N, CA, C and O of each residue as an XYZ file, in Angstrom:
328
protein
N      36.485     26.351      9.499
C      36.337     25.010     10.032
C      36.224     24.017      8.875
O      35.574     24.275      7.862
N      36.874     22.885      9.063
C      36.905     21.837      8.053
C      35.510     21.243      7.840
O      34.746     21.058      8.788
N      35.200     20.949      6.581
C      33.916     20.333      6.250
C      33.798     18.957      6.883
O      32.724     18.574      7.346
N      34.919     18.197      6.906
C      34.892     16.841      7.443
C      36.320     16.369      7.687
O      37.262     16.938      7.135
N      36.488     15.340      8.504
C      37.761     14.654      8.691
C      37.670     13.343      7.921
O      36.735     12.566      8.114
N      38.649     13.101      7.044
C      38.607     11.916      6.190
C      39.925     11.160      6.312
O      40.998     11.751      6.193
N      39.841      9.857      6.549
C      41.028      9.008      6.612
C      41.622      8.882      5.205
O      40.887      8.782      4.223
N      42.954      8.887      5.116
C      43.621      8.756      3.816
C      43.195      7.462      3.109
O      43.145      7.413      1.880
N      42.892      6.424      3.884
C      42.464      5.147      3.306
C      41.117      5.264      2.585
O      40.802      4.452      1.715
N      40.326      6.275      2.951
C      39.022      6.473      2.316
C      39.118      7.320      1.050
O      38.131      7.478      0.331
N      40.302      7.863      0.778
C      40.506      8.674     -0.418
C      41.006      7.780     -1.548
O      41.484      6.672     -1.300
N      40.897      8.259     -2.793
C      41.354      7.502     -3.954
C      42.523      8.221     -4.595
O      42.540      9.449     -4.670
N      43.526      7.437     -5.070
C      44.639      8.017     -5.812
C      44.188      8.252     -7.250
O      43.665      7.344     -7.896
N      44.391      9.478     -7.753
C      44.026      9.838     -9.112
C      45.310     10.073     -9.902
O      45.999     11.070     -9.688
N      45.635      9.148    -10.827
C      46.862      9.263    -11.620
C      46.882     10.513    -12.488
O      47.930     11.137    -12.656
N      45.744     10.877    -13.033
C      45.676     12.055    -13.904
C      46.014     13.328    -13.131
O      46.753     14.178    -13.628
N      45.480     13.463    -11.926
C      45.738     14.647    -11.099
C      47.008     14.511    -10.260
O      47.514     15.497     -9.724
N      47.523     13.272    -10.150
C      48.660     12.979     -9.268
C      48.360     13.470     -7.848
O      49.166     14.149     -7.212
N      47.157     13.093     -7.379
C      46.702     13.530     -6.056
C      45.702     12.531     -5.500
O      45.049     11.797     -6.241
N      45.598     12.521     -4.166
C      44.525     11.786     -3.519
C      43.282     12.643     -3.615
O      43.344     13.862     -3.451
N      42.138     12.001     -3.885
C      40.897     12.750     -4.061
C      39.776     12.161     -3.204
O      39.813     11.003     -2.788
N      38.775     13.015     -2.962
C      37.595     12.616     -2.202
C      36.438     13.468     -2.724
O      36.617     14.664     -2.952
N      35.251     12.875     -2.919
C      34.138     13.641     -3.479
C      33.727     14.835     -2.614
O      33.595     14.724     -1.395
N      33.529     15.968     -3.268
C      33.042     17.184     -2.607
C      31.538     17.300     -2.874
O      31.077     16.889     -3.939
N      30.773     17.845     -1.942
C      29.333     17.998     -2.160
C      28.987     18.852     -3.386
O      27.887     18.735     -3.926
N      29.913     19.706     -3.827
C      29.628     20.564     -4.983
C      29.719     19.795     -6.299
O      29.334     20.309     -7.349
N      30.233     18.546     -6.243
C      30.346     17.739     -7.447
C      31.777     17.586     -7.943
O      32.050     16.739     -8.793
N      32.688     18.392     -7.425
C      34.095     18.285     -7.796
C      34.792     17.360     -6.794
O      34.128     16.584     -6.106
N      36.110     17.435     -6.709
C      36.870     16.565     -5.814
C      37.814     17.364     -4.924
O      38.499     18.276     -5.387
N      37.843     17.011     -3.639
C      38.903     17.510     -2.769
C      40.195     16.872     -3.256
O      40.182     15.721     -3.693
N      41.327     17.605     -3.189
C      42.589     17.076     -3.696
C      43.736     17.404     -2.751
O      43.784     18.482     -2.159
N      44.673     16.438     -2.619
C      45.909     16.673     -1.889
C      46.989     15.784     -2.512
O      46.741     14.608     -2.780
N      48.180     16.335     -2.744
C      49.255     15.599     -3.399
C      50.131     14.873     -2.387
O      50.101     15.173     -1.193
N      50.908     13.916     -2.876
C      51.862     13.216     -2.010
C      52.899     14.189     -1.459
O      53.339     14.062     -0.316
N      53.285     15.163     -2.284
C      54.261     16.152     -1.835
C      53.714     16.949     -0.656
O      54.434     17.220      0.306
N      52.433     17.325     -0.734
C      51.798     18.034      0.381
C      51.816     17.176      1.641
O      52.106     17.665      2.733
N      51.503     15.896      1.480
C      51.466     14.985      2.619
C      52.853     14.817      3.228
O      52.992     14.754      4.450
N      53.891     14.743      2.375
C      55.268     14.623      2.869
C      55.666     15.835      3.703
O      56.458     15.728      4.639
N      55.104     16.990      3.350
C      55.412     18.229      4.072
C      54.581     18.379      5.343
O      54.745     19.345      6.089
N      53.691     17.421      5.586
C      52.862     17.485      6.791
C      51.542     18.206      6.600
O      50.812     18.428      7.566
N      51.229     18.571      5.375
C      49.953     19.234      5.080
C      48.821     18.251      5.352
O      48.936     17.063      5.052
N      47.737     18.749      5.919
C      46.602     17.865      6.203
C      45.286     18.397      5.639
O      44.222     17.839      5.906
N      45.358     19.465      4.868
C      44.154     20.065      4.297
C      44.062     19.738      2.805
O      44.967     20.051      2.030
N      42.957     19.106      2.421
C      42.660     18.850      1.010
C      41.578     19.837      0.597
O      40.524     19.920      1.227
N      41.849     20.578     -0.462
C      40.929     21.629     -0.897
C      40.177     21.225     -2.157
O      40.648     20.417     -2.958
N      39.011     21.804     -2.306
C      38.235     21.638     -3.528
C      38.547     22.828     -4.431
O      38.451     23.976     -3.996
N      38.923     22.566     -5.693
C      39.245     23.680     -6.585
C      38.026     24.467     -7.080
O      38.178     25.539     -7.665
N      36.814     23.936     -6.846
C      35.608     24.589     -7.370
C      34.798     25.360     -6.344
O      33.932     26.155     -6.708
N      35.069     25.134     -5.066
C      34.303     25.850     -4.048
C      35.222     26.152     -2.860
O      36.424     25.898     -2.929
N      34.676     26.678     -1.802
C      35.501     27.089     -0.662
C      35.655     26.001      0.398
O      36.304     26.231      1.419
N      35.076     24.827      0.178
C      35.158     23.766      1.178
C      36.533     23.113      1.192
O      37.236     23.084      0.182
N      36.900     22.593      2.356
C      38.118     21.794      2.490
C      37.898     20.754      3.566
O      37.033     20.906      4.428
N      38.701     19.679      3.507
C      38.615     18.610      4.502
C      39.974     18.447      5.177
O      41.010     18.834      4.636
N      39.939     17.870      6.357
C      41.166     17.516      7.063
C      41.441     16.044      6.782
O      40.600     15.180      7.030
N      42.637     15.778      6.260
C      43.028     14.405      5.932
C      43.741     13.807      7.144
O      44.710     14.373      7.650
N      43.253     12.673      7.595
C      43.837     11.986      8.743
C      44.781     10.912      8.205
O      44.355      9.977      7.527
N      46.086     11.063      8.520
C      47.092     10.127      8.019
C      48.320     10.183      8.900
O      48.463     11.080      9.731
N      49.210      9.214      8.712
C      50.478      9.177      9.430
C      51.543      9.736      8.495
O      51.854      9.121      7.475
N      52.100     10.888      8.828
C      53.075     11.548      7.951
C      54.283     10.653      7.686
O      54.905     10.761      6.629
N      54.621      9.785      8.612
C      55.768      8.885      8.434
C      55.560      7.926      7.258
O      56.531      7.442      6.677
N      54.307      7.650      6.907
C      54.026      6.772      5.771
C      54.408      7.417      4.442
O      54.549      6.721      3.437
N      54.577      8.735      4.425
C      54.862      9.443      3.183
C      56.276     10.007      3.115
O      56.645     10.626      2.117
N      57.066      9.803      4.155
C      58.446     10.264      4.130
C      59.285      9.320      3.299
O      59.016      8.119      3.254
N      60.312      9.857      2.633
C      61.219      9.025      1.846
C      61.965      8.101      2.795
O      62.498      8.526      3.820
N      61.988      6.844      2.428
C      62.712      5.867      3.247
C      64.186      5.909      2.861
O      64.524      5.761      1.687
N      65.057      6.107      3.832
C      66.492      6.106      3.557
C      66.989      4.669      3.572
O      66.498      3.829      4.327
N      67.952      4.412      2.740
C      68.531      3.078      2.645
C      69.271      2.749      3.935
O      69.973      3.591      4.494
N      69.107      1.528      4.395
C      69.795      1.091      5.606
C      71.105      0.385      5.298
O      71.734     -0.177      6.194
N      71.520      0.409      4.039
C      72.779     -0.229      3.666
C      73.936      0.557      4.265
O      73.927      1.788      4.244
N      74.929     -0.140      4.795
C      76.095      0.575      5.296
C      76.884      1.168      4.127
O      76.938      0.599      3.037
N      77.478      2.300      4.384
C      78.284      2.947      3.352
C      79.606      2.207      3.248
O      80.325      2.051      4.235
N      79.918      1.752      2.038
C      81.165      1.024      1.836
C      82.286      2.015      1.523
O      82.090      2.953      0.750
N      83.458      1.808      2.122
C      84.565      2.702      1.799
C      84.986      2.508      0.353
O      84.904      1.406     -0.189
N      85.436      3.590     -0.262
C      85.877      3.482     -1.652
C      87.146      2.647     -1.701
O      87.992      2.711     -0.810
N      87.253      1.868     -2.759
C      88.427      1.012     -2.894
C      89.550      1.835     -3.498
O      89.403      2.415     -4.574
N      90.675      1.881     -2.793
C      91.812      2.650     -3.296
C      92.717      1.720     -4.089
O      92.947      0.569     -3.718
N      93.220      2.257     -5.188
C      94.121      1.497     -6.034
C      95.551      1.913     -5.699
O      95.827      3.100     -5.523
N      96.461      0.944     -5.611
C      97.846      1.312     -5.332
C      98.446      2.123     -6.485
O      98.180      1.859     -7.658
N      99.244      3.098     -6.126
C      99.896      3.948     -7.118
C     101.398      3.715     -7.024
O     101.968      3.775     -5.934
N     102.036      3.452     -8.145
C     103.477      3.252     -8.176
C     104.146      4.572     -8.518
O     103.833      5.190     -9.536
N     105.062      4.999     -7.673
C     105.790      6.244     -7.914
C     107.176      5.897     -8.418
O     107.900      5.142     -7.770
N     107.556      6.441     -9.571
C     108.871      6.117    -10.141
C     109.879      7.198     -9.794
O     111.043      7.105    -10.184
Protein backbone atom coordinates (compact mmCIF):
# COMPACT_ATOMS: atom_id res chain seq x y z
CA UNK A 1 0.00 0.00 0.00
CA UNK A 2 1.18 3.47 -0.92
CA UNK A 3 2.50 5.68 1.88
CA UNK A 4 0.54 8.66 0.53
CA UNK A 5 -1.12 10.16 -2.56
CA UNK A 6 0.68 13.31 -3.71
CA UNK A 7 -0.36 15.75 -6.44
CA UNK A 8 2.36 16.38 -9.05
CA UNK A 9 1.97 20.11 -8.30
CA UNK A 10 3.16 19.44 -4.74
CA UNK A 11 6.38 17.81 -5.97
CA UNK A 12 9.55 19.69 -6.95
CA UNK A 13 11.56 19.28 -10.16
CA UNK A 14 15.18 18.38 -9.36
CA UNK A 15 17.55 19.23 -12.24
CA UNK A 16 20.40 17.20 -10.76
CA UNK A 17 18.30 14.03 -10.53
CA UNK A 18 16.19 14.88 -13.61
CA UNK A 19 13.16 13.80 -11.60
CA UNK A 20 10.22 15.11 -9.63
CA UNK A 21 10.89 14.70 -5.91
CA UNK A 22 8.97 14.74 -2.65
CA UNK A 23 10.37 14.43 0.90
CA UNK A 24 10.34 10.92 2.39
CA UNK A 25 10.00 10.43 6.16
CA UNK A 26 13.36 8.60 6.15
CA UNK A 27 15.10 11.83 5.12
CA UNK A 28 15.66 10.99 1.45
CA UNK A 29 13.40 11.87 -1.49
CA UNK A 30 10.72 10.01 -3.40
CA UNK A 31 11.60 10.26 -7.12
CA UNK A 32 9.84 9.86 -10.46
CA UNK A 33 11.13 10.89 -13.90
CA UNK A 34 9.28 12.58 -16.76
CA UNK A 35 9.87 9.44 -18.82
CA UNK A 36 8.10 7.37 -16.16
CA UNK A 37 5.19 9.81 -16.16
CA UNK A 38 4.96 9.69 -19.98
CA UNK A 39 4.65 5.91 -19.72
CA UNK A 40 1.77 6.25 -17.26
CA UNK A 41 3.78 5.29 -14.18
CA UNK A 42 2.28 6.70 -11.00
CA UNK A 43 4.59 5.30 -8.33
CA UNK A 44 7.46 7.41 -6.98
CA UNK A 45 9.92 5.37 -4.96
CA UNK A 46 12.42 6.28 -2.28
CA UNK A 47 15.89 4.93 -3.07
CA UNK A 48 16.78 4.64 0.65
CA UNK A 49 13.82 2.77 2.09
CA UNK A 50 10.86 0.63 1.04
CA UNK A 51 8.27 3.44 1.02
CA UNK A 52 6.61 4.71 -2.14
CA UNK A 53 3.91 7.25 -2.98
CA UNK A 54 1.22 7.42 -5.63
CA UNK A 55 1.63 10.49 -7.83
CA UNK A 56 -1.65 12.07 -8.90
CA UNK A 57 -1.31 13.68 -12.34
CA UNK A 58 -2.82 13.90 -15.81
CA UNK A 59 -0.76 11.68 -18.13
CA UNK A 60 -1.79 13.84 -21.10
CA UNK A 61 0.25 16.71 -19.61
CA UNK A 62 3.42 14.66 -20.15
CA UNK A 63 2.78 13.25 -23.62
CA UNK A 64 4.77 14.69 -26.51
CA UNK A 65 2.70 17.25 -28.35
CA UNK A 66 2.55 16.53 -32.08
CA UNK A 67 2.77 19.45 -34.44
CA UNK A 68 -0.55 20.53 -35.91
CA UNK A 69 1.10 21.94 -39.02
CA UNK A 70 -0.21 20.42 -42.23
CA UNK A 71 2.29 18.36 -44.14
CA UNK A 72 3.38 20.26 -47.22
CA UNK A 73 3.90 18.29 -50.42
CA UNK A 74 7.46 18.21 -51.64
CA UNK A 75 8.15 20.62 -54.45
CA UNK A 76 9.01 18.77 -57.63
CA UNK A 77 11.45 20.28 -60.06
CA UNK A 78 10.82 19.89 -63.78
CA UNK A 79 13.23 17.55 -65.53
CA UNK A 80 14.18 18.09 -69.17
CA UNK A 81 14.69 14.89 -71.14
CA UNK A 82 16.90 15.21 -74.22
